[in-house]
Biopython code that builds the backbone (N, CA, C, O; Angstrom):
import numpy as np
from Bio.PDB.StructureBuilder import StructureBuilder

atoms = [
    (1, "MET", "N", (-10.162, 32.440, -29.972)),
    (1, "MET", "CA", (-9.981, 31.644, -31.438)),
    (1, "MET", "C", (-10.516, 31.752, -32.018)),
    (1, "MET", "O", (-11.510, 31.026, -31.992)),
    (2, "ASN", "N", (-10.341, 33.050, -33.416)),
    (2, "ASN", "CA", (-10.987, 33.130, -34.430)),
    (2, "ASN", "C", (-11.299, 32.347, -35.798)),
    (2, "ASN", "O", (-10.492, 32.396, -36.726)),
    (3, "VAL", "N", (-12.623, 31.548, -35.898)),
    (3, "VAL", "CA", (-12.759, 31.022, -37.342)),
    (3, "VAL", "C", (-12.988, 31.082, -38.278)),
    (3, "VAL", "O", (-14.099, 30.558, -38.353)),
    (4, "LEU", "N", (-12.656, 31.439, -39.353)),
    (4, "LEU", "CA", (-13.433, 32.558, -41.105)),
    (4, "LEU", "C", (-13.836, 31.681, -41.203)),
    (4, "LEU", "O", (-13.396, 30.539, -41.076)),
    (5, "ARG", "N", (-15.268, 32.295, -41.585)),
    (5, "ARG", "CA", (-16.046, 31.362, -41.943)),
    (5, "ARG", "C", (-16.665, 32.151, -43.302)),
    (5, "ARG", "O", (-16.719, 33.361, -43.084)),
    (6, "ASP", "N", (-17.177, 31.758, -44.736)),
    (6, "ASP", "CA", (-18.003, 32.106, -45.951)),
    (6, "ASP", "C", (-18.689, 33.106, -45.109)),
    (6, "ASP", "O", (-19.238, 32.909, -44.025)),
    (7, "GLY", "N", (-18.533, 34.606, -46.008)),
    (7, "GLY", "CA", (-19.445, 36.097, -45.447)),
    (7, "GLY", "C", (-19.281, 36.864, -44.482)),
    (7, "GLY", "O", (-19.829, 37.938, -44.237)),
    (8, "ASP", "N", (-18.248, 36.104, -43.739)),
    (8, "ASP", "CA", (-17.656, 36.501, -42.377)),
    (8, "ASP", "C", (-16.609, 37.755, -43.146)),
    (8, "ASP", "O", (-15.626, 37.343, -43.761)),
    (9, "PRO", "N", (-16.837, 39.093, -43.086)),
    (9, "PRO", "CA", (-15.618, 39.843, -43.445)),
    (9, "PRO", "C", (-14.119, 39.734, -42.818)),
    (9, "PRO", "O", (-14.074, 39.892, -41.598)),
    (10, "VAL", "N", (-13.213, 39.551, -43.308)),
    (10, "VAL", "CA", (-12.009, 39.521, -42.226)),
    (10, "VAL", "C", (-10.865, 40.785, -42.177)),
    (10, "VAL", "O", (-10.137, 41.242, -43.059)),
    (11, "SER", "N", (-10.969, 40.998, -41.318)),
    (11, "SER", "CA", (-10.171, 42.738, -41.018)),
    (11, "SER", "C", (-8.547, 42.511, -41.557)),
    (11, "SER", "O", (-8.171, 41.425, -41.997)),
    (12, "THR", "N", (-7.801, 43.511, -41.468)),
    (12, "THR", "CA", (-7.072, 43.519, -42.196)),
    (12, "THR", "C", (-6.106, 42.863, -41.788)),
    (12, "THR", "O", (-5.418, 42.322, -42.654)),
    (13, "MET", "N", (-5.707, 42.679, -40.280)),
    (13, "MET", "CA", (-4.689, 42.059, -39.104)),
    (13, "MET", "C", (-4.733, 40.843, -39.812)),
    (13, "MET", "O", (-3.792, 40.462, -40.508)),
    (14, "GLN", "N", (-6.350, 39.878, -39.590)),
    (14, "GLN", "CA", (-6.113, 38.876, -40.214)),
    (14, "GLN", "C", (-5.989, 38.630, -41.626)),
    (14, "GLN", "O", (-5.759, 37.449, -41.888)),
    (15, "PHE", "N", (-6.090, 39.541, -42.777)),
    (15, "PHE", "CA", (-5.714, 39.288, -43.563)),
    (15, "PHE", "C", (-4.497, 39.121, -43.879)),
    (15, "PHE", "O", (-4.163, 38.335, -44.765)),
    (16, "PHE", "N", (-3.610, 39.883, -43.156)),
    (16, "PHE", "CA", (-2.017, 39.845, -43.282)),
    (16, "PHE", "C", (-1.456, 39.216, -42.706)),
    (16, "PHE", "O", (-0.250, 39.118, -42.929)),
    (17, "ALA", "N", (-2.120, 38.430, -41.604)),
    (17, "ALA", "CA", (-1.959, 37.387, -40.790)),
    (17, "ALA", "C", (-1.979, 36.004, -41.805)),
    (17, "ALA", "O", (-0.972, 35.297, -41.766)),
    (18, "ILE", "N", (-2.951, 35.658, -42.589)),
    (18, "ILE", "CA", (-3.099, 34.810, -43.154)),
    (18, "ILE", "C", (-1.502, 34.892, -44.130)),
    (18, "ILE", "O", (-0.669, 33.986, -44.122)),
    (19, "TRP", "N", (-1.420, 35.701, -44.617)),
    (19, "TRP", "CA", (0.148, 35.945, -46.133)),
    (19, "TRP", "C", (1.027, 35.712, -45.164)),
    (19, "TRP", "O", (1.813, 34.804, -45.436)),
    (20, "ARG", "N", (1.158, 36.188, -44.187)),
    (20, "ARG", "CA", (2.508, 35.824, -43.111)),
    (20, "ARG", "C", (2.650, 34.396, -42.762)),
    (20, "ARG", "O", (3.756, 33.862, -42.847)),
    (21, "ALA", "N", (1.242, 33.512, -42.239)),
    (21, "ALA", "CA", (1.447, 32.324, -42.292)),
    (21, "ALA", "C", (1.343, 31.383, -43.477)),
    (21, "ALA", "O", (1.802, 30.244, -43.389)),
    (22, "LEU", "N", (0.691, 31.868, -44.707)),
    (22, "LEU", "CA", (1.065, 31.083, -45.646)),
    (22, "LEU", "C", (2.790, 30.865, -46.126)),
    (22, "LEU", "O", (3.540, 29.937, -46.430)),
    (23, "ALA", "N", (2.842, 32.376, -45.967)),
    (23, "ALA", "CA", (4.723, 32.707, -46.505)),
    (23, "ALA", "C", (5.700, 31.941, -45.243)),
    (23, "ALA", "O", (6.897, 31.898, -45.527)),
    (24, "ASP", "N", (5.357, 31.409, -44.047)),
    (24, "ASP", "CA", (6.149, 31.384, -42.823)),
    (24, "ASP", "C", (6.244, 29.324, -43.563)),
    (24, "ASP", "O", (7.136, 28.573, -43.957)),
    (25, "ILE", "N", (4.699, 29.251, -43.365)),
    (25, "ILE", "CA", (4.853, 27.125, -43.926)),
    (25, "ILE", "C", (5.109, 27.233, -45.295)),
    (25, "ILE", "O", (5.320, 26.080, -45.671)),
    (26, "SER", "N", (5.188, 27.860, -46.072)),
    (26, "SER", "CA", (5.291, 27.237, -47.382)),
    (26, "SER", "C", (7.086, 27.703, -47.530)),
    (26, "SER", "O", (7.729, 28.599, -46.983)),
    (27, "ALA", "N", (7.393, 26.862, -48.314)),
    (27, "ALA", "CA", (8.701, 26.524, -48.530)),
    (27, "ALA", "C", (9.026, 27.766, -49.971)),
    (27, "ALA", "O", (9.942, 28.554, -50.207)),
    (28, "ASP", "N", (7.949, 27.458, -50.561)),
    (28, "ASP", "CA", (7.888, 28.344, -51.671)),
    (28, "ASP", "C", (7.475, 29.299, -52.003)),
    (28, "ASP", "O", (6.292, 29.624, -52.104)),
    (29, "PRO", "N", (9.456, 30.552, -52.468)),
    (29, "PRO", "CA", (9.358, 31.670, -52.080)),
    (29, "PRO", "C", (8.724, 33.010, -52.620)),
    (29, "PRO", "O", (8.883, 34.191, -52.311)),
    (30, "VAL", "N", (7.499, 31.989, -54.074)),
    (30, "VAL", "CA", (6.376, 33.081, -54.757)),
    (30, "VAL", "C", (5.110, 32.635, -54.544)),
    (30, "VAL", "O", (4.279, 33.071, -55.341)),
    (31, "ILE", "N", (4.567, 31.602, -53.372)),
    (31, "ILE", "CA", (4.049, 31.352, -52.639)),
    (31, "ILE", "C", (2.094, 32.355, -52.989)),
    (31, "ILE", "O", (0.939, 32.044, -53.280)),
    (32, "GLY", "N", (2.626, 33.154, -52.792)),
    (32, "GLY", "CA", (1.284, 34.515, -53.228)),
    (32, "GLY", "C", (1.374, 34.703, -54.682)),
    (32, "GLY", "O", (0.317, 34.786, -55.307)),
    (33, "LEU", "N", (2.545, 34.786, -55.332)),
    (33, "LEU", "CA", (2.167, 35.134, -56.862)),
    (33, "LEU", "C", (1.257, 33.763, -56.954)),
    (33, "LEU", "O", (0.099, 34.117, -57.175)),
    (34, "ARG", "N", (1.347, 32.405, -56.872)),
    (34, "ARG", "CA", (1.149, 31.200, -57.287)),
    (34, "ARG", "C", (-0.540, 31.174, -56.498)),
    (34, "ARG", "O", (-1.250, 30.294, -56.984)),
    (35, "ILE", "N", (-0.925, 31.655, -55.860)),
    (35, "ILE", "CA", (-2.095, 31.598, -55.008)),
    (35, "ILE", "C", (-2.741, 32.607, -56.146)),
    (35, "ILE", "O", (-3.912, 32.484, -56.507)),
    (36, "ALA", "N", (-1.956, 33.504, -56.614)),
    (36, "ALA", "CA", (-2.515, 34.900, -57.326)),
    (36, "ALA", "C", (-3.608, 34.482, -58.260)),
    (36, "ALA", "O", (-4.828, 34.606, -58.371)),
    (37, "LEU", "N", (-2.252, 33.741, -59.087)),
    (37, "LEU", "CA", (-2.313, 33.489, -60.165)),
    (37, "LEU", "C", (-3.520, 32.324, -60.768)),
    (37, "LEU", "O", (-4.039, 32.064, -61.854)),
    (38, "SER", "N", (-3.573, 31.987, -59.814)),
    (38, "SER", "CA", (-4.352, 31.035, -59.710)),
    (38, "SER", "C", (-5.920, 30.690, -59.601)),
    (38, "SER", "O", (-6.570, 29.647, -59.661)),
    (39, "LEU", "N", (-6.233, 32.087, -59.408)),
    (39, "LEU", "CA", (-7.435, 32.728, -58.969)),
    (39, "LEU", "C", (-8.482, 32.758, -60.080)),
    (39, "LEU", "O", (-8.274, 33.605, -60.949)),
    (40, "ASP", "N", (-9.435, 32.089, -60.200)),
    (40, "ASP", "CA", (-10.737, 32.327, -61.269)),
    (40, "ASP", "C", (-11.030, 33.507, -61.169)),
    (40, "ASP", "O", (-11.669, 33.749, -60.145)),
    (41, "ASP", "N", (-10.825, 34.374, -61.823)),
    (41, "ASP", "CA", (-11.284, 35.741, -62.172)),
    (41, "ASP", "C", (-12.849, 35.573, -62.039)),
    (41, "ASP", "O", (-13.146, 36.153, -60.995)),
    (42, "ALA", "N", (-14.012, 35.033, -62.629)),
    (42, "ALA", "CA", (-14.991, 35.102, -62.400)),
    (42, "ALA", "C", (-15.726, 34.680, -61.338)),
    (42, "ALA", "O", (-16.880, 34.280, -61.487)),
    (43, "VAL", "N", (-15.348, 34.711, -60.602)),
    (43, "VAL", "CA", (-15.902, 34.279, -59.230)),
    (43, "VAL", "C", (-15.030, 35.444, -58.024)),
    (43, "VAL", "O", (-15.418, 35.440, -56.855)),
    (44, "LEU", "N", (-13.864, 36.387, -58.454)),
    (44, "LEU", "CA", (-13.489, 37.232, -57.334)),
    (44, "LEU", "C", (-14.452, 38.397, -57.180)),
    (44, "LEU", "O", (-15.325, 38.649, -58.010)),
    (45, "PRO", "N", (-14.247, 39.064, -56.111)),
    (45, "PRO", "CA", (-14.818, 39.955, -55.566)),
    (45, "PRO", "C", (-14.525, 41.787, -56.299)),
    (45, "PRO", "O", (-13.441, 42.366, -56.378)),
    (46, "PRO", "N", (-15.694, 42.228, -56.668)),
    (46, "PRO", "CA", (-15.029, 43.708, -57.476)),
    (46, "PRO", "C", (-13.566, 43.854, -57.528)),
    (46, "PRO", "O", (-12.748, 43.610, -58.416)),
    (47, "SER", "N", (-13.413, 44.522, -55.814)),
    (47, "SER", "CA", (-12.458, 45.324, -56.190)),
    (47, "SER", "C", (-11.394, 44.435, -56.019)),
    (47, "SER", "O", (-10.531, 45.276, -55.768)),
    (48, "PHE", "N", (-10.871, 43.482, -55.973)),
    (48, "PHE", "CA", (-9.923, 41.749, -56.464)),
    (48, "PHE", "C", (-9.855, 42.176, -57.791)),
    (48, "PHE", "O", (-8.756, 42.524, -58.223)),
    (49, "LEU", "N", (-10.864, 42.212, -58.531)),
    (49, "LEU", "CA", (-11.137, 42.186, -60.014)),
    (49, "LEU", "C", (-10.648, 43.397, -60.698)),
    (49, "LEU", "O", (-10.097, 43.459, -61.797)),
    (50, "ALA", "N", (-10.978, 44.496, -59.753)),
    (50, "ALA", "CA", (-10.211, 46.030, -60.795)),
    (50, "ALA", "C", (-8.406, 45.574, -60.784)),
    (50, "ALA", "O", (-7.648, 45.650, -61.751)),
    (51, "ALA", "N", (-8.046, 45.077, -59.309)),
    (51, "ALA", "CA", (-6.828, 45.450, -58.928)),
    (51, "ALA", "C", (-6.442, 43.841, -59.911)),
    (51, "ALA", "O", (-5.261, 44.029, -60.205)),
    (52, "TYR", "N", (-6.668, 43.055, -60.252)),
    (52, "TYR", "CA", (-6.031, 41.893, -60.916)),
    (52, "TYR", "C", (-5.951, 42.431, -62.288)),
    (52, "TYR", "O", (-4.953, 41.906, -62.782)),
    (53, "TYR", "N", (-6.374, 43.033, -62.950)),
    (53, "TYR", "CA", (-6.302, 43.706, -64.205)),
    (53, "TYR", "C", (-4.923, 44.739, -64.395)),
    (53, "TYR", "O", (-4.498, 45.120, -65.486)),
    (54, "ALA", "N", (-4.507, 44.990, -63.434)),
    (54, "ALA", "CA", (-3.202, 46.154, -63.434)),
    (54, "ALA", "C", (-2.531, 46.004, -63.553)),
    (54, "ALA", "O", (-2.215, 44.856, -63.239)),
    (55, "ARG", "N", (-1.330, 46.968, -64.192)),
    (55, "ARG", "CA", (-0.308, 46.927, -64.667)),
    (55, "ARG", "C", (0.754, 46.353, -63.377)),
    (55, "ARG", "O", (1.519, 45.417, -63.610)),
    (56, "ASP", "N", (0.722, 46.825, -62.401)),
    (56, "ASP", "CA", (2.255, 46.412, -61.858)),
    (56, "ASP", "C", (0.936, 46.789, -60.120)),
    (56, "ASP", "O", (-0.103, 47.410, -59.897)),
    (57, "PHE", "N", (1.790, 46.043, -59.463)),
    (57, "PHE", "CA", (1.077, 46.386, -57.852)),
    (57, "PHE", "C", (0.657, 47.782, -57.643)),
    (57, "PHE", "O", (-0.473, 47.979, -57.197)),
    (58, "ARG", "N", (1.615, 49.005, -57.973)),
    (58, "ARG", "CA", (1.236, 50.230, -57.249)),
    (58, "ARG", "C", (-0.289, 50.332, -58.081)),
    (58, "ARG", "O", (-1.462, 50.614, -57.836)),
    (59, "ASP", "N", (0.234, 50.071, -58.778)),
    (59, "ASP", "CA", (-1.352, 50.126, -60.124)),
    (59, "ASP", "C", (-2.745, 49.198, -59.420)),
    (59, "ASP", "O", (-3.859, 49.718, -59.465)),
    (60, "ALA", "N", (-2.630, 48.326, -59.022)),
    (60, "ALA", "CA", (-3.113, 47.610, -58.680)),
    (60, "ALA", "C", (-4.295, 47.816, -57.192)),
    (60, "ALA", "O", (-5.480, 47.512, -57.058)),
    (61, "LEU", "N", (-2.913, 48.715, -55.899)),
    (61, "LEU", "CA", (-3.324, 49.090, -54.820)),
    (61, "LEU", "C", (-4.188, 50.490, -55.605)),
    (61, "LEU", "O", (-5.387, 50.428, -55.329)),
    (62, "GLN", "N", (-3.886, 51.543, -56.380)),
    (62, "GLN", "CA", (-4.294, 52.664, -56.777)),
    (62, "GLN", "C", (-6.034, 51.559, -57.415)),
    (62, "GLN", "O", (-7.112, 51.621, -56.823)),
    (63, "ARG", "N", (-5.891, 51.096, -58.093)),
    (63, "ARG", "CA", (-7.923, 51.394, -58.452)),
    (63, "ARG", "C", (-8.339, 50.188, -57.681)),
    (63, "ARG", "O", (-9.198, 49.491, -58.221)),
    (64, "VAL", "N", (-7.802, 49.743, -56.292)),
    (64, "VAL", "CA", (-8.729, 49.023, -54.809)),
    (64, "VAL", "C", (-8.838, 50.623, -54.340)),
    (64, "VAL", "O", (-9.883, 51.120, -54.758)),
    (65, "VAL", "N", (-8.397, 51.116, -53.931)),
    (65, "VAL", "CA", (-8.193, 52.274, -53.725)),
    (65, "VAL", "C", (-9.275, 53.362, -53.947)),
    (65, "VAL", "O", (-9.857, 53.970, -53.048)),
    (66, "ARG", "N", (-9.504, 53.553, -55.619)),
    (66, "ARG", "CA", (-10.541, 53.900, -56.127)),
    (66, "ARG", "C", (-11.979, 53.453, -56.218)),
    (66, "ARG", "O", (-12.997, 53.987, -55.778)),
    (67, "PHE", "N", (-11.813, 52.389, -56.871)),
    (67, "PHE", "CA", (-12.856, 51.173, -56.234)),
    (67, "PHE", "C", (-13.577, 51.356, -54.567)),
    (67, "PHE", "O", (-14.782, 51.601, -54.516)),
    (68, "LYS", "N", (-12.917, 51.248, -53.479)),
    (68, "LYS", "CA", (-13.507, 51.386, -52.793)),
    (68, "LYS", "C", (-14.143, 53.059, -52.096)),
    (68, "LYS", "O", (-15.234, 53.324, -51.589)),
    (69, "ALA", "N", (-13.187, 53.750, -52.297)),
    (69, "ALA", "CA", (-13.883, 54.860, -52.162)),
    (69, "ALA", "C", (-14.951, 55.211, -52.878)),
    (69, "ALA", "O", (-15.723, 56.112, -52.546)),
    (70, "ALA", "N", (-15.075, 54.368, -54.119)),
    (70, "ALA", "CA", (-16.484, 54.736, -55.008)),
    (70, "ALA", "C", (-17.483, 54.259, -53.965)),
    (70, "ALA", "O", (-18.517, 54.779, -53.545)),
    (71, "VAL", "N", (-16.809, 53.004, -53.641)),
    (71, "VAL", "CA", (-18.839, 52.108, -53.203)),
    (71, "VAL", "C", (-18.993, 52.900, -51.871)),
    (71, "VAL", "O", (-20.144, 52.942, -51.435)),
    (72, "ARG", "N", (-17.926, 53.602, -51.075)),
    (72, "ARG", "CA", (-18.450, 54.057, -50.110)),
    (72, "ARG", "C", (-19.374, 55.245, -50.232)),
    (72, "ARG", "O", (-20.026, 55.595, -49.248)),
    (73, "THR", "N", (-19.470, 55.889, -51.389)),
    (73, "THR", "CA", (-19.883, 56.954, -52.023)),
    (73, "THR", "C", (-21.311, 57.016, -52.777)),
    (73, "THR", "O", (-21.657, 58.043, -53.361)),
]
sb = StructureBuilder()
sb.init_structure("model")
sb.init_model(0)
sb.init_chain("A")
sb.init_seg("    ")
for serial, (resi, resn, name, xyz) in enumerate(atoms, 1):
    if name == "N":
        sb.init_residue(resn, " ", resi, " ")
    sb.init_atom(name, np.array(xyz, "f"), 0.0, 1.0, " ", f" {name:<3s}", serial, name[0])
structure = sb.get_structure()
């Protein structure tokens, strides 16, 4: 059994599994949106911060891709 700990990286599979589990156990159809809106932008990692101020979901994804590409180079 994997346990997520502060500072440990989360794989893409784990990330989406967490969101699927939240959707499965929540009776709220917009639980993801409620969580996202409740995040404190002062403590977001830079990649999330870039997406947080996007115009829409597509723009958010493009901002994260640009940010991640810039960090790698």
